[in-house]
N, CA and C atoms of all chains as a GROMACS GRO file, in nm:
protein
  603
    1MET      N    1   5.253  -6.163   3.884
    1MET     CA    2   5.335  -6.041   3.902
    1MET      C    3   5.256  -5.918   3.856
    2SER      N    4   5.251  -5.816   3.938
    2SER     CA    5   5.170  -5.699   3.902
    2SER      C    6   5.245  -5.608   3.805
    3GLU      N    7   5.168  -5.549   3.716
    3GLU     CA    8   5.228  -5.460   3.617
    3GLU      C    9   5.251  -5.322   3.680
    4PRO      N   10   5.360  -5.256   3.639
    4PRO     CA   11   5.381  -5.121   3.694
    4PRO      C   12   5.273  -5.025   3.647
    5VAL      N   13   5.229  -4.940   3.737
    5VAL     CA   14   5.123  -4.844   3.703
    5VAL      C   15   5.183  -4.729   3.626
    6SER      N   16   5.123  -4.698   3.510
    6SER     CA   17   5.176  -4.588   3.430
    6SER      C   18   5.144  -4.455   3.498
    7ARG      N   19   5.223  -4.353   3.459
    7ARG     CA   20   5.205  -4.221   3.523
    7ARG      C   21   5.069  -4.161   3.494
    8ALA      N   22   5.017  -4.191   3.373
    8ALA     CA   23   4.886  -4.134   3.336
    8ALA      C   24   4.774  -4.206   3.409
    9GLN      N   25   4.796  -4.337   3.438
    9GLN     CA   26   4.690  -4.417   3.498
    9GLN      C   27   4.672  -4.383   3.647
   10ALA      N   28   4.782  -4.359   3.717
   10ALA     CA   29   4.776  -4.338   3.862
   10ALA      C   30   4.688  -4.219   3.903
   11PRO      N   31   4.708  -4.100   3.840
   11PRO     CA   32   4.621  -3.988   3.881
   11PRO      C   33   4.475  -4.013   3.847
   12ALA      N   34   4.450  -4.083   3.733
   12ALA     CA   35   4.312  -4.111   3.695
   12ALA      C   36   4.244  -4.199   3.798
   13GLU      N   37   4.318  -4.299   3.848
   13GLU     CA   38   4.262  -4.388   3.949
   13GLU      C   39   4.236  -4.315   4.079
   14SER      N   40   4.333  -4.230   4.117
   14SER     CA   41   4.315  -4.159   4.243
   14SER      C   42   4.200  -4.059   4.234
   15GLU      N   43   4.180  -4.005   4.111
   15GLU     CA   44   4.068  -3.911   4.091
   15GLU      C   45   3.934  -3.983   4.104
   16SER      N   46   3.927  -4.103   4.043
   16SER     CA   47   3.801  -4.178   4.052
   16SER      C   48   3.778  -4.227   4.195
   17ASP      N   49   3.886  -4.260   4.266
   17ASP     CA   50   3.875  -4.298   4.408
   17ASP      C   51   3.818  -4.182   4.489
   18LEU      N   52   3.869  -4.063   4.460
   18LEU     CA   53   3.824  -3.944   4.531
   18LEU      C   54   3.676  -3.918   4.506
   19LYS      N   55   3.635  -3.935   4.379
   19LYS     CA   56   3.494  -3.914   4.344
   19LYS      C   57   3.404  -4.015   4.414
   20ARG      N   58   3.460  -4.133   4.436
   20ARG     CA   59   3.381  -4.239   4.499
   20ARG      C   60   3.375  -4.220   4.651
   21THR      N   61   3.486  -4.176   4.708
   21THR     CA   62   3.493  -4.170   4.855
   21THR      C   63   3.441  -4.038   4.913
   22LEU      N   64   3.458  -3.930   4.839
   22LEU     CA   65   3.425  -3.798   4.894
   22LEU      C   66   3.278  -3.785   4.938
   23PRO      N   67   3.181  -3.827   4.854
   23PRO     CA   68   3.041  -3.815   4.900
   23PRO      C   69   3.014  -3.896   5.027
   24THR      N   70   3.073  -4.015   5.034
   24THR     CA   71   3.050  -4.100   5.153
   24THR      C   72   3.110  -4.035   5.278
   25VAL      N   73   3.232  -3.984   5.264
   25VAL     CA   74   3.299  -3.921   5.378
   25VAL      C   75   3.224  -3.794   5.420
   26LEU      N   76   3.178  -3.719   5.320
   26LEU     CA   77   3.103  -3.596   5.349
   26LEU      C   78   2.972  -3.627   5.422
   27MET      N   79   2.903  -3.731   5.375
   27MET     CA   80   2.778  -3.771   5.441
   27MET      C   81   2.805  -3.825   5.581
   28ALA      N   82   2.918  -3.896   5.595
   28ALA     CA   83   2.956  -3.949   5.727
   28ALA      C   84   2.977  -3.836   5.826
   29TRP      N   85   3.029  -3.725   5.776
   29TRP     CA   86   3.050  -3.610   5.865
   29TRP      C   87   2.918  -3.539   5.895
   30LEU      N   88   2.838  -3.517   5.790
   30LEU     CA   89   2.716  -3.438   5.808
   30LEU      C   90   2.613  -3.507   5.897
   31ILE      N   91   2.592  -3.637   5.875
   31ILE     CA   92   2.493  -3.711   5.954
   31ILE      C   93   2.564  -3.828   6.022
   32PRO      N   94   2.570  -3.829   6.153
   32PRO     CA   95   2.638  -3.939   6.224
   32PRO      C   96   2.582  -4.076   6.182
   33GLY      N   97   2.673  -4.163   6.142
   33GLY     CA   98   2.633  -4.299   6.102
   33GLY      C   99   2.602  -4.313   5.954
   34ALA      N  100   2.590  -4.201   5.882
   34ALA     CA  101   2.551  -4.208   5.740
   34ALA      C  102   2.656  -4.278   5.655
   35GLY      N  103   2.782  -4.262   5.691
   35GLY     CA  104   2.889  -4.328   5.616
   35GLY      C  105   2.875  -4.479   5.620
   36HIS      N  106   2.852  -4.532   5.739
   36HIS     CA  107   2.834  -4.676   5.754
   36HIS      C  108   2.706  -4.722   5.685
   37PHE      N  109   2.605  -4.638   5.690
   37PHE     CA  110   2.478  -4.670   5.623
   37PHE      C  111   2.500  -4.685   5.473
   38MET      N  112   2.575  -4.591   5.415
   38MET     CA  113   2.600  -4.595   5.270
   38MET      C  114   2.688  -4.713   5.231
   39LEU      N  115   2.766  -4.763   5.327
   39LEU     CA  116   2.852  -4.878   5.298
   39LEU      C  117   2.781  -5.011   5.325
   40GLY      N  118   2.652  -5.004   5.357
   40GLY     CA  119   2.574  -5.125   5.373
   40GLY      C  120   2.565  -5.178   5.514
   41ARG      N  121   2.630  -5.109   5.608
   41ARG     CA  122   2.624  -5.154   5.748
   41ARG      C  123   2.512  -5.079   5.820
   42ARG      N  124   2.391  -5.109   5.780
   42ARG     CA  125   2.278  -5.026   5.821
   42ARG      C  126   2.243  -5.038   5.969
   43GLY      N  127   2.244  -5.159   6.018
   43GLY     CA  128   2.212  -5.179   6.160
   43GLY      C  129   2.310  -5.106   6.251
   44LEU      N  130   2.438  -5.124   6.217
   44LEU     CA  131   2.544  -5.059   6.295
   44LEU      C  132   2.533  -4.907   6.286
   45ALA      N  133   2.500  -4.859   6.166
   45ALA     CA  134   2.488  -4.715   6.143
   45ALA      C  135   2.378  -4.655   6.231
   46ILE      N  136   2.266  -4.726   6.242
   46ILE     CA  137   2.155  -4.675   6.323
   46ILE      C  138   2.193  -4.673   6.471
   47VAL      N  139   2.265  -4.776   6.514
   47VAL     CA  140   2.309  -4.779   6.655
   47VAL      C  141   2.407  -4.664   6.682
   48PHE      N  142   2.498  -4.642   6.589
   48PHE     CA  143   2.593  -4.530   6.605
   48PHE      C  144   2.519  -4.396   6.611
   49LEU      N  145   2.420  -4.382   6.524
   49LEU     CA  146   2.340  -4.258   6.524
   49LEU      C  147   2.270  -4.239   6.659
   50LEU      N  148   2.214  -4.347   6.711
   50LEU     CA  149   2.145  -4.338   6.840
   50LEU      C  150   2.241  -4.303   6.953
   51ILE      N  151   2.360  -4.364   6.952
   51ILE     CA  152   2.458  -4.336   7.058
   51ILE      C  153   2.498  -4.189   7.054
   52ILE      N  154   2.528  -4.139   6.936
   52ILE     CA  155   2.573  -3.999   6.923
   52ILE      C  156   2.458  -3.903   6.956
   53ALA      N  157   2.338  -3.936   6.909
   53ALA     CA  158   2.222  -3.851   6.939
   53ALA      C  159   2.194  -3.850   7.089
   54CYS      N  160   2.209  -3.963   7.153
   54CYS     CA  161   2.185  -3.971   7.297
   54CYS      C  162   2.288  -3.885   7.373
   55SER      N  163   2.415  -3.898   7.331
   55SER     CA  164   2.521  -3.819   7.396
   55SER      C  165   2.495  -3.670   7.377
   56LEU      N  166   2.459  -3.631   7.255
   56LEU     CA  167   2.432  -3.490   7.228
   56LEU      C  168   2.308  -3.443   7.304
   57GLY      N  169   2.204  -3.526   7.305
   57GLY     CA  170   2.080  -3.490   7.374
   57GLY      C  171   2.100  -3.467   7.522
   58VAL      N  172   2.174  -3.556   7.586
   58VAL     CA  173   2.202  -3.539   7.730
   58VAL      C  174   2.282  -3.412   7.752
   59GLY      N  175   2.380  -3.388   7.665
   59GLY     CA  176   2.461  -3.266   7.675
   59GLY      C  177   2.376  -3.140   7.665
   60LEU      N  178   2.279  -3.142   7.574
   60LEU     CA  179   2.192  -3.025   7.558
   60LEU      C  180   2.097  -3.009   7.676
   61LEU      N  181   2.046  -3.123   7.727
   61LEU     CA  182   1.957  -3.116   7.844
   61LEU      C  183   2.027  -3.057   7.966
   62LEU      N  184   2.158  -3.083   7.974
   62LEU     CA  185   2.235  -3.032   8.088
   62LEU      C  186   2.291  -2.893   8.062
   63ASP      N  187   2.251  -2.833   7.950
   63ASP     CA  188   2.297  -2.697   7.912
   63ASP      C  189   2.448  -2.688   7.896
   64GLY      N  190   2.507  -2.792   7.838
   64GLY     CA  191   2.652  -2.790   7.816
   64GLY      C  192   2.692  -2.689   7.710
   65ASN      N  193   2.821  -2.666   7.701
   65ASN     CA  194   2.874  -2.564   7.608
   65ASN      C  195   2.892  -2.622   7.469
   66LEU      N  196   2.837  -2.553   7.370
   66LEU     CA  197   2.865  -2.587   7.230
   66LEU      C  198   2.971  -2.486   7.186
   67TYR      N  199   3.094  -2.534   7.182
   67TYR     CA  200   3.207  -2.441   7.167
   67TYR      C  201   3.205  -2.363   7.035
   68GLY      N  202   3.248  -2.240   7.046
   68GLY     CA  203   3.280  -2.157   6.930
   68GLY      C  204   3.417  -2.098   6.958
   69ILE      N  205   3.484  -2.051   6.854
   69ILE     CA  206   3.620  -1.998   6.872
   69ILE      C  207   3.615  -1.865   6.947
   70VAL      N  208   3.695  -1.855   7.054
   70VAL     CA  209   3.706  -1.732   7.131
   70VAL      C  210   3.844  -1.673   7.104
   71PRO      N  211   3.852  -1.546   7.062
   71PRO     CA  212   3.984  -1.485   7.033
   71PRO      C  213   4.076  -1.490   7.155
   72ASN      N  214   4.203  -1.514   7.130
   72ASN     CA  215   4.309  -1.522   7.232
   72ASN      C  216   4.295  -1.643   7.325
   73ARG      N  217   4.212  -1.737   7.290
   73ARG     CA  218   4.202  -1.862   7.368
   73ARG      C  219   4.217  -1.980   7.271
   74PRO      N  220   4.344  -2.017   7.245
   74PRO     CA  221   4.370  -2.117   7.139
   74PRO      C  222   4.306  -2.253   7.164
   75LEU      N  223   4.286  -2.290   7.289
   75LEU     CA  224   4.227  -2.421   7.315
   75LEU      C  225   4.082  -2.430   7.267
   76THR      N  226   4.016  -2.313   7.257
   76THR     CA  227   3.877  -2.316   7.209
   76THR      C  228   3.870  -2.357   7.061
   77VAL      N  229   3.983  -2.338   6.989
   77VAL     CA  230   3.986  -2.381   6.847
   77VAL      C  231   3.973  -2.534   6.841
   78LEU      N  232   4.051  -2.602   6.926
   78LEU     CA  233   4.045  -2.748   6.929
   78LEU      C  234   3.907  -2.797   6.973
   79ALA      N  235   3.855  -2.734   7.076
   79ALA     CA  236   3.723  -2.774   7.127
   79ALA      C  237   3.614  -2.749   7.022
   80THR      N  238   3.628  -2.639   6.947
   80THR     CA  239   3.530  -2.609   6.842
   80THR      C  240   3.537  -2.714   6.732
   81LEU      N  241   3.661  -2.752   6.693
   81LEU     CA  242   3.676  -2.855   6.591
   81LEU      C  243   3.616  -2.987   6.638
   82ALA      N  244   3.635  -3.017   6.766
   82ALA     CA  245   3.577  -3.141   6.822
   82ALA      C  246   3.425  -3.136   6.814
   83CYS      N  247   3.367  -3.022   6.850
   83CYS     CA  248   3.220  -3.008   6.844
   83CYS      C  249   3.170  -3.013   6.700
   84MET      N  250   3.246  -2.949   6.608
   84MET     CA  251   3.206  -2.950   6.467
   84MET      C  252   3.208  -3.089   6.407
   85GLY      N  253   3.280  -3.178   6.472
   85GLY     CA  254   3.286  -3.317   6.427
   85GLY      C  255   3.151  -3.382   6.419
   86MET      N  256   3.054  -3.331   6.492
   86MET     CA  257   2.920  -3.392   6.489
   86MET      C  258   2.845  -3.359   6.359
   87GLY      N  259   2.899  -3.267   6.279
   87GLY     CA  260   2.843  -3.238   6.147
   87GLY      C  261   2.726  -3.141   6.150
   88ALA      N  262   2.621  -3.175   6.077
   88ALA     CA  263   2.506  -3.084   6.061
   88ALA      C  264   2.444  -3.038   6.193
   89PRO      N  265   2.430  -3.127   6.293
   89PRO     CA  266   2.369  -3.082   6.419
   89PRO      C  267   2.440  -2.961   6.481
   90TYR      N  268   2.572  -2.953   6.464
   90TYR     CA  269   2.647  -2.840   6.521
   90TYR      C  270   2.597  -2.708   6.460
   91PHE      N  271   2.586  -2.707   6.327
   91PHE     CA  272   2.550  -2.583   6.258
   91PHE      C  273   2.403  -2.547   6.283
   92VAL      N  274   2.318  -2.650   6.290
   92VAL     CA  275   2.176  -2.625   6.320
   92VAL      C  276   2.163  -2.564   6.459
   93LEU      N  277   2.232  -2.625   6.556
   93LEU     CA  278   2.222  -2.576   6.695
   93LEU      C  279   2.281  -2.437   6.709
   94ARG      N  280   2.396  -2.417   6.646
   94ARG     CA  281   2.468  -2.292   6.667
   94ARG      C  282   2.406  -2.174   6.591
   95PHE      N  283   2.373  -2.200   6.464
   95PHE     CA  284   2.333  -2.087   6.379
   95PHE      C  285   2.181  -2.076   6.359
   96LEU      N  286   2.110  -2.188   6.362
   96LEU     CA  287   1.964  -2.180   6.345
   96LEU      C  288   1.893  -2.165   6.480
   97LEU      N  289   1.936  -2.244   6.578
   97LEU     CA  290   1.869  -2.240   6.708
   97LEU      C  291   1.940  -2.148   6.807
   98ASP      N  292   2.057  -2.097   6.768
   98ASP     CA  293   2.135  -2.005   6.851
   98ASP      C  294   2.165  -2.064   6.990
   99TYR      N  295   2.190  -2.194   6.992
   99TYR     CA  296   2.222  -2.260   7.120
   99TYR      C  297   2.367  -2.231   7.157
  100GLN      N  298   2.391  -2.200   7.286
  100GLN     CA  299   2.530  -2.180   7.330
  100GLN      C  300   2.558  -2.249   7.462
  101GLY      N  301   2.454  -2.291   7.531
  101GLY     CA  302   2.474  -2.349   7.664
  101GLY      C  303   2.456  -2.244   7.772
  102ASP      N  304   2.454  -2.288   7.895
  102ASP     CA  305   2.432  -2.196   8.006
  102ASP      C  306   2.541  -2.220   8.111
  103ILE      N  307   2.633  -2.126   8.119
  103ILE     CA  308   2.751  -2.144   8.203
  103ILE      C  309   2.717  -2.156   8.353
  104VAL      N  310   2.603  -2.102   8.394
  104VAL     CA  311   2.566  -2.111   8.536
  104VAL      C  312   2.479  -2.234   8.567
  105ALA      N  313   2.447  -2.312   8.465
  105ALA     CA  314   2.366  -2.433   8.488
  105ALA      C  315   2.448  -2.535   8.568
  106PRO      N  316   2.385  -2.606   8.661
  106PRO     CA  317   2.460  -2.702   8.744
  106PRO      C  318   2.525  -2.814   8.664
  107GLY      N  319   2.463  -2.851   8.553
  107GLY     CA  320   2.519  -2.963   8.474
  107GLY      C  321   2.606  -2.919   8.359
  108TYR      N  322   2.649  -2.792   8.362
  108TYR     CA  323   2.724  -2.733   8.248
  108TYR      C  324   2.848  -2.814   8.209
  109GLU      N  325   2.930  -2.850   8.308
  109GLU     CA  326   3.055  -2.921   8.279
  109GLU      C  327   3.026  -3.061   8.224
  110TYR      N  328   2.932  -3.129   8.287
  110TYR     CA  329   2.894  -3.262   8.240
  110TYR      C  330   2.839  -3.254   8.098
  111GLY      N  331   2.751  -3.158   8.077
  111GLY     CA  332   2.689  -3.141   7.946
  111GLY      C  333   2.794  -3.114   7.839
  112THR      N  334   2.893  -3.032   7.872
  112THR     CA  335   3.000  -3.003   7.776
  112THR      C  336   3.075  -3.131   7.740
  113ALA      N  337   3.102  -3.214   7.840
  113ALA     CA  338   3.172  -3.341   7.814
  113ALA      C  339   3.089  -3.430   7.720
  114PHE      N  340   2.959  -3.434   7.741
  114PHE     CA  341   2.873  -3.516   7.654
  114PHE      C  342   2.872  -3.461   7.511
  115ILE      N  343   2.864  -3.328   7.497
  115ILE     CA  344   2.859  -3.268   7.363
  115ILE      C  345   2.992  -3.289   7.290
  116LEU      N  346   3.103  -3.266   7.360
  116LEU     CA  347   3.234  -3.288   7.299
  116LEU      C  348   3.251  -3.434   7.257
  117THR      N  349   3.203  -3.524   7.342
  117THR     CA  350   3.216  -3.667   7.312
  117THR      C  351   3.136  -3.703   7.187
  118ALA      N  352   3.017  -3.644   7.171
  118ALA     CA  353   2.936  -3.670   7.051
  118ALA      C  354   3.015  -3.632   6.925
  119GLY      N  355   3.078  -3.515   6.929
  119GLY     CA  356   3.157  -3.470   6.813
  119GLY      C  357   3.276  -3.560   6.787
  120LEU      N  358   3.346  -3.597   6.893
  120LEU     CA  359   3.466  -3.681   6.876
  120LEU      C  360   3.429  -3.822   6.827
  121MET      N  361   3.317  -3.873   6.875
  121MET     CA  362   3.275  -4.006   6.830
  121MET      C  363   3.245  -4.003   6.680
  122ASN      N  364   3.181  -3.896   6.634
  122ASN     CA  365   3.153  -3.890   6.490
  122ASN      C  366   3.281  -3.876   6.409
  123LEU      N  367   3.381  -3.805   6.461
  123LEU     CA  368   3.510  -3.796   6.391
  123LEU      C  369   3.572  -3.935   6.376
  124LEU      N  370   3.562  -4.016   6.481
  124LEU     CA  371   3.613  -4.153   6.473
  124LEU      C  372   3.536  -4.236   6.371
  125LEU      N  373   3.406  -4.211   6.362
  125LEU     CA  374   3.325  -4.283   6.263
  125LEU      C  375   3.367  -4.245   6.121
  126ILE      N  376   3.403  -4.117   6.102
  126ILE     CA  377   3.449  -4.074   5.968
  126ILE      C  378   3.579  -4.147   5.934
  127LEU      N  379   3.671  -4.154   6.030
  127LEU     CA  380   3.798  -4.225   6.005
  127LEU      C  381   3.772  -4.373   5.976
  128ASP      N  382   3.678  -4.431   6.047
  128ASP     CA  383   3.644  -4.572   6.025
  128ASP      C  384   3.587  -4.592   5.884
  129THR      N  385   3.501  -4.499   5.842
  129THR     CA  386   3.445  -4.504   5.706
  129THR      C  387   3.556  -4.497   5.602
  130MET      N  388   3.654  -4.408   5.626
  130MET     CA  389   3.766  -4.396   5.532
  130MET      C  390   3.849  -4.524   5.528
  131ASP      N  391   3.866  -4.586   5.643
  131ASP     CA  392   3.941  -4.713   5.648
  131ASP      C  393   3.869  -4.822   5.570
  132ILE      N  394   3.737  -4.828   5.585
  132ILE     CA  395   3.659  -4.930   5.512
  132ILE      C  396   3.667  -4.904   5.362
  133LEU      N  397   3.656  -4.776   5.324
  133LEU     CA  398   3.660  -4.741   5.181
  133LEU      C  399   3.796  -4.772   5.119
  134SER      N  400   3.903  -4.753   5.197
  134SER     CA  401   4.037  -4.777   5.141
  134SER      C  402   4.077  -4.924   5.150
  135GLY      N  403   3.994  -5.004   5.215
  135GLY     CA  404   4.024  -5.147   5.223
  135GLY      C  405   4.112  -5.185   5.340
  136LYS      N  406   4.146  -5.086   5.425
  136LYS     CA  407   4.230  -5.117   5.541
  136LYS      C  408   4.151  -5.196   5.645
  137LYS      N  409   4.018  -5.180   5.642
  137LYS     CA  410   3.932  -5.252   5.736
  137LYS      C  411   3.824  -5.324   5.656
  138SER      N  412   3.796  -5.445   5.693
  138SER     CA  413   3.696  -5.521   5.616
  138SER      C  414   3.556  -5.488   5.666
  139MET      N  415   1.941  -3.522   8.804
  139MET     CA  416   2.023  -3.640   8.779
  139MET      C  417   2.147  -3.638   8.868
  140SER      N  418   2.180  -3.752   8.925
  140SER     CA  419   2.294  -3.755   9.015
  140SER      C  420   2.425  -3.764   8.934
  141HIS      N  421   2.534  -3.728   9.001
  141HIS     CA  422   2.665  -3.735   8.937
  141HIS      C  423   2.695  -3.880   8.897
  142PHE      N  424   2.659  -3.972   8.985
  142PHE     CA  425   2.688  -4.113   8.960
  142PHE      C  426   2.612  -4.164   8.838
  143LEU      N  427   2.486  -4.125   8.828
  143LEU     CA  428   2.404  -4.169   8.715
  143LEU      C  429   2.459  -4.116   8.584
  144LEU      N  430   2.503  -3.989   8.587
  144LEU     CA  431   2.560  -3.931   8.466
  144LEU      C  432   2.690  -4.001   8.426
  145MET      N  433   2.770  -4.036   8.528
  145MET     CA  434   2.895  -4.108   8.501
  145MET      C  435   2.865  -4.244   8.439
  146MET      N  436   2.761  -4.309   8.492
  146MET     CA  437   2.724  -4.441   8.442
  146MET      C  438   2.672  -4.432   8.297
  147LEU      N  439   2.593  -4.329   8.271
  147LEU     CA  440   2.540  -4.309   8.136
  147LEU      C  441   2.653  -4.282   8.037
  148TYR      N  442   2.747  -4.199   8.078
  148TYR     CA  443   2.861  -4.165   7.993
  148TYR      C  444   2.945  -4.289   7.964
  149ALA      N  445   2.972  -4.366   8.069
  149ALA     CA  446   3.053  -4.488   8.054
  149ALA      C  447   2.982  -4.588   7.963
  150THR      N  448   2.850  -4.598   7.976
  150THR     CA  449   2.773  -4.692   7.892
  150THR      C  450   2.782  -4.652   7.744
  151LEU      N  451   2.759  -4.523   7.716
  151LEU     CA  452   2.760  -4.476   7.577
  151LEU      C  453   2.898  -4.495   7.514
  152VAL      N  454   3.002  -4.454   7.585
  152VAL     CA  455   3.137  -4.462   7.528
  152VAL      C  456   3.182  -4.608   7.512
  153SER      N  457   3.152  -4.691   7.610
  153SER     CA  458   3.191  -4.833   7.603
  153SER      C  459   3.119  -4.903   7.488
  154LEU      N  460   2.990  -4.873   7.474
  154LEU     CA  461   2.911  -4.933   7.366
  154LEU      C  462   2.966  -4.891   7.230
  155PHE      N  463   2.998  -4.763   7.219
  155PHE     CA  464   3.050  -4.710   7.093
  155PHE      C  465   3.179  -4.780   7.053
  156PHE      N  466   3.274  -4.788   7.145
  156PHE     CA  467   3.403  -4.848   7.110
  156PHE      C  468   3.393  -4.999   7.091
  157ALA      N  469   3.306  -5.063   7.166
  157ALA     CA  470   3.289  -5.208   7.148
  157ALA      C  471   3.235  -5.239   7.008
  158LEU      N  472   3.141  -5.157   6.961
  158LEU     CA  473   3.085  -5.178   6.828
  158LEU      C  474   3.182  -5.137   6.717
  159LEU      N  475   3.264  -5.037   6.746
  159LEU     CA  476   3.357  -4.986   6.644
  159LEU      C  477   3.479  -5.076   6.628
  160TRP      N  478   3.529  -5.127   6.738
  160TRP     CA  479   3.658  -5.197   6.733
  160TRP      C  480   3.649  -5.348   6.723
  161ARG      N  481   3.534  -5.407   6.752
  161ARG     CA  482   3.522  -5.553   6.748
  161ARG      C  483   3.408  -5.594   6.656
  162ARG      N  484   3.420  -5.712   6.595
  162ARG     CA  485   3.316  -5.761   6.504
  162ARG      C  486   3.233  -5.873   6.568
  163ALA      N  487   3.300  -5.962   6.638
  163ALA     CA  488   3.230  -6.076   6.697
  163ALA      C  489   3.153  -6.033   6.822
  164ALA      N  490   3.036  -6.092   6.842
  164ALA     CA  491   2.950  -6.053   6.954
  164ALA      C  492   3.019  -6.074   7.089
  165ARG      N  493   3.088  -6.187   7.102
  165ARG     CA  494   3.153  -6.219   7.228
  165ARG      C  495   3.267  -6.120   7.258
  166ALA      N  496   3.343  -6.087   7.155
  166ALA     CA  497   3.453  -5.991   7.170
  166ALA      C  498   3.399  -5.852   7.204
  167ARG      N  499   3.285  -5.820   7.144
  167ARG     CA  500   3.223  -5.691   7.173
  167ARG      C  501   3.180  -5.681   7.319
  168LEU      N  502   3.117  -5.788   7.365
  168LEU     CA  503   3.071  -5.789   7.504
  168LEU      C  504   3.189  -5.778   7.601
  169ARG      N  505   3.295  -5.850   7.568
  169ARG     CA  506   3.415  -5.849   7.651
  169ARG      C  507   3.476  -5.708   7.659
  170LEU      N  508   3.490  -5.644   7.542
  170LEU     CA  509   3.548  -5.508   7.540
  170LEU      C  510   3.455  -5.410   7.610
  171PHE      N  511   3.323  -5.426   7.588
  171PHE     CA  512   3.228  -5.336   7.654
  171PHE      C  513   3.245  -5.344   7.806
  172LEU      N  514   3.251  -5.466   7.858
  172LEU     CA  515   3.264  -5.482   8.003
  172LEU      C  516   3.396  -5.426   8.054
  173GLN      N  517   3.504  -5.451   7.979
  173GLN     CA  518   3.635  -5.400   8.019
  173GLN      C  519   3.633  -5.247   8.028
  174LEU      N  520   3.580  -5.183   7.923
  174LEU     CA  521   3.578  -5.037   7.920
  174LEU      C  522   3.484  -4.980   8.026
  175PHE      N  523   3.365  -5.040   8.035
  175PHE     CA  524   3.265  -4.990   8.129
  175PHE      C  525   3.315  -5.001   8.274
  176LEU      N  526   3.363  -5.119   8.308
  176LEU     CA  527   3.411  -5.139   8.446
  176LEU      C  528   3.535  -5.054   8.473
  177GLY      N  529   3.621  -5.042   8.371
  177GLY     CA  530   3.741  -4.958   8.386
  177GLY      C  531   3.705  -4.814   8.417
  178MET      N  532   3.607  -4.762   8.342
  178MET     CA  533   3.567  -4.623   8.364
  178MET      C  534   3.495  -4.604   8.498
  179MET      N  535   3.406  -4.697   8.530
  179MET     CA  536   3.330  -4.684   8.655
  179MET      C  537   3.420  -4.699   8.777
  180LEU      N  538   3.499  -4.807   8.777
  180LEU     CA  539   3.585  -4.831   8.893
  180LEU      C  540   3.695  -4.725   8.902
  181GLY      N  541   3.748  -4.685   8.784
  181GLY     CA  542   3.849  -4.579   8.782
  181GLY      C  543   3.793  -4.448   8.836
  182GLY      N  544   3.669  -4.416   8.798
  182GLY     CA  545   3.604  -4.293   8.846
  182GLY      C  546   3.583  -4.296   8.996
  183ILE      N  547   3.536  -4.411   9.045
  183ILE     CA  548   3.511  -4.423   9.190
  183ILE      C  549   3.642  -4.416   9.267
  184LEU      N  550   3.745  -4.481   9.213
  184LEU     CA  551   3.877  -4.478   9.278
  184LEU      C  552   3.932  -4.335   9.284
  185LEU      N  553   3.919  -4.265   9.173
  185LEU     CA  554   3.967  -4.127   9.167
  185LEU      C  555   3.889  -4.039   9.266
  186ALA      N  556   3.758  -4.059   9.273
  186ALA     CA  557   3.674  -3.982   9.366
  186ALA      C  558   3.716  -4.012   9.510
  187TRP      N  559   3.746  -4.139   9.537
  187TRP     CA  560   3.787  -4.178   9.672
  187TRP      C  561   3.922  -4.115   9.708
  188LEU      N  562   4.013  -4.112   9.611
  188LEU     CA  563   4.145  -4.051   9.635
  188LEU      C  564   4.133  -3.900   9.658
  189MET      N  565   4.034  -3.838   9.595
  189MET     CA  566   4.018  -3.692   9.609
  189MET      C  567   3.935  -3.654   9.732
  190TYR      N  568   3.880  -3.754   9.798
  190TYR     CA  569   3.790  -3.728   9.911
  190TYR      C  570   3.852  -3.641  10.020
  191PRO      N  571   3.982  -3.660  10.055
  191PRO     CA  572   4.040  -3.574  10.159
  191PRO      C  573   4.058  -3.428  10.117
  192PHE      N  574   4.034  -3.395   9.991
  192PHE     CA  575   4.056  -3.258   9.944
  192PHE      C  576   3.925  -3.196   9.898
  193PRO      N  577   3.836  -3.166   9.991
  193PRO     CA  578   3.707  -3.110   9.950
  193PRO      C  579   3.722  -2.966   9.901
  194SER      N  580   3.641  -2.930   9.801
  194SER     CA  581   3.645  -2.793   9.750
  194SER      C  582   3.519  -2.718   9.788
  195GLY      N  583   3.443  -2.772   9.880
  195GLY     CA  584   3.318  -2.708   9.920
  195GLY      C  585   3.204  -2.805   9.901
  196PRO      N  586   3.083  -2.762   9.939
  196PRO     CA  587   2.968  -2.853   9.926
  196PRO      C  588   2.938  -2.884   9.779
  197PRO      N  589   2.899  -3.009   9.749
  197PRO     CA  590   2.869  -3.043   9.609
  197PRO      C  591   2.745  -2.970   9.559
  198THR      N  592   2.749  -2.932   9.432
  198THR     CA  593   2.635  -2.863   9.372
  198THR      C  594   2.533  -2.967   9.324
  199PRO      N  595   2.409  -2.956   9.370
  199PRO     CA  596   2.310  -3.054   9.323
  199PRO      C  597   2.275  -3.031   9.176
  200ILE      N  598   2.255  -3.142   9.106
  200ILE     CA  599   2.213  -3.133   8.966
  200ILE      C  600   2.064  -3.162   8.959
  201PRO      N  601   1.986  -3.070   8.908
  201PRO     CA  602   1.840  -3.092   8.906
  201PRO      C  603   1.802  -3.201   8.805
   0.00000   0.00000   0.00000
């Protein structure tokens, strides 16, 4: 029979859980696959990194759109969040390399789909990392 | 790059990603990969075929 958790013990445990999970989740966001790598699933992490890098690379080759928020266009907020899901590459491309895509490029729409997919896939990887850390997934 | 090749590349990447994320056993992964890949490819071709009577102009070539 489990003992009831005291009020003082519960916040302390959740605080230590947060300290343990936050760096992993943050790394999972910044570098695609890093969360799984830190959890010991190294082979899988490298494959995930390659898949996301390939999707992003094709998107960039096709001059797809790397979304930023456009005033009075609320859907661009969602698209920007999806793109930001890829972590550090988003900020490097947007702010260091000043990449925005080329709207008149023939592969623009396809490229945008590939770039958005790269961001969304990394968001799913972050959720998967959180599930593994919380014990919901083995 | 052709539209078809890009569709195939996209379907491969997404199917591989979900097969590795959602399944642990190799056989189950292969099964899910094939289901997703074929679903996307055949679904895309079916959708293209259904849209065929409604042309919007000449297709733009992708270099």
